[in-house]
C-alpha positions in Angstrom: -9.3 7.0 10.8 -6.8 4.5 9.7 -7.8 1.8 7.3 -5.0 -0.4 6.1 -6.3 -3.8 3.5 -3.5 -5.9 4.2 -3.0 -9.8 2.3 -1.1 -11.8 -0.4 0.4 -10.0 -3.9 -2.4 -9.8 -6.2 -5.2 -10.4 -2.7 -6.9 -7.3 -4.6 -6.5 -4.1 -2.2 -5.6 -1.3 -4.0 -8.9 -2.5 -6.4 -11.0 -2.7 -2.7 -9.1 0.8 -2.0 -10.6 2.7 -4.3 -14.2 0.4 -4.3 -14.0 2.1 -0.3 -12.9 6.0 -2.3 -16.2 5.4 -4.2 -18.4 4.4 -1.8 -17.8 5.9 1.3 -17.1 10.1 2.7 -14.0 12.0 1.8 -11.8 9.4 1.5 -8.1 9.5 0.5 -6.6 6.6 -0.2 -2.5 6.7 0.0 -0.7 3.4 -2.0 2.7 3.6 -0.4 4.0 1.8 -3.2 3.9 5.0 -5.1 6.8 6.2 -2.1 8.6 3.6 -3.5 8.6 4.0 -7.1 9.5 7.8 -6.5 12.2 6.4 -3.9 13.6 3.5 -7.5 13.4 7.7 -10.1 15.5 9.0 -7.8 19.0 7.5 -5.9 21.4 5.9 -7.2 20.9 2.7 -9.1 23.1 1.2 -6.3 21.3 3.0 -3.7 17.4 1.4 -2.9 17.6 -2.3 -3.1 15.6 -4.1 -5.5 12.6 -4.2 -3.0 11.7 -0.8 -2.1 10.8 -2.5 1.3 14.1 -3.2 2.4 14.9 0.2 2.1 14.8 1.7 5.3 14.5 5.1 3.8 11.2 3.5 2.0 9.9 2.8 5.0 10.6 6.0 8.1 8.6 7.8 4.5 5.4 5.6 4.6 4.8 6.9 8.5 6.0 10.1 7.9 3.4 10.8 5.2 0.5 8.7 6.9 1.4 11.3 10.0 1.1 13.6 8.2 -2.3 12.7 6.2 -3.7 11.7 9.6 -3.3 14.8 11.1 -3.9 17.9 8.3 -7.1 14.7 6.3 -10.0 15.3 8.3 -11.5 12.0 6.3 -10.8 8.4 6.7 -7.4 7.2 5.0 -7.1 4.1 3.6 -3.6 2.1 2.8 -3.8 -0.9 0.6 -0.4 -2.6 2.0 1.4 -5.5 1.4 4.1 -5.8 5.0 5.6 -9.1 5.1 8.4 -8.1 6.9 7.4 -8.7 11.1 10.6 -6.0 12.2 9.6 -3.8 9.1 6.4 -4.2 10.5 6.5 -3.3 13.7 8.1 -0.8 12.2 5.8 0.8 10.5 2.2 0.1 11.5 3.2 -0.8 15.3 4.9 2.5 15.4 1.4 4.1 13.4 -0.6 1.8 15.7 0.7 4.0 19.1 -0.7 7.5 18.4 -3.5 6.5 16.3 -6.2 3.2 16.1 -6.3 1.8 13.0 -8.9 -0.5 11.6 -6.5 -3.7 9.8 -8.6 -5.8 7.3 -8.0 -8.8 5.8 -8.0 -10.0 2.2 -7.8 -13.6 2.0 -7.7 -15.4 -1.4 -6.9 -18.4 -3.1 -3.3 -19.9 -3.8 -4.7 -20.8 -7.3 -6.9 -17.5 -7.6 -3.9 -14.9 -6.2 -1.5 -16.8 -9.5 -4.2 -16.5 -12.7 -4.3 -12.8 -10.6 -0.8 -12.1 -10.7 -0.1 -13.8 -13.7 -2.9 -11.3 -15.8 -2.3 -8.1 -14.2 1.1 -7.8 -13.8 1.8 -4.2 -14.9 5.1 -2.1 -14.5 6.2 -4.4 -11.9 3.3 -3.1 -9.8 0.5 -5.0 -9.7 -3.0 -5.3 -11.0 -2.5 -1.4 -12.1 -2.7 -0.5 -15.7 0.9 0.5 -17.8 -0.1 3.7 -17.1 0.0 3.1 -13.7 -3.3 3.9 -13.1 -5.6 2.6 -10.2 -7.4 -1.0 -11.3 -10.7 -0.4 -12.5 -13.6 -3.6 -11.5 -15.4 -3.7 -7.8 
């Protein structure tokens, strides 16, 4: 089973994902941003764009990794992911929805709350992450 957490940057998707992981039996959190960080670190600087979501290879990797996890991991997959562009969302979520039956949960927060969270928690280009890349604590 896939549980996709959607919402604005700063809505605390990753924080909720790790809270669910602590409370549910056998889940795995797949944070697709890590594939983006991998691409940034391993491709020539001129190749990937600033926002890895616009990079076709990131989207293809995300689908391939989630397919592999769904086939090989017996537990739930928790996927915190914001994809605003409809074409990209269709490419990733639409493709996976044809093969699996993911649950889609949307986290909402006021604009003021999100601005405060982003202002206080933006580290190393990832919302809500510590400088060492550790997932956020709380919840």
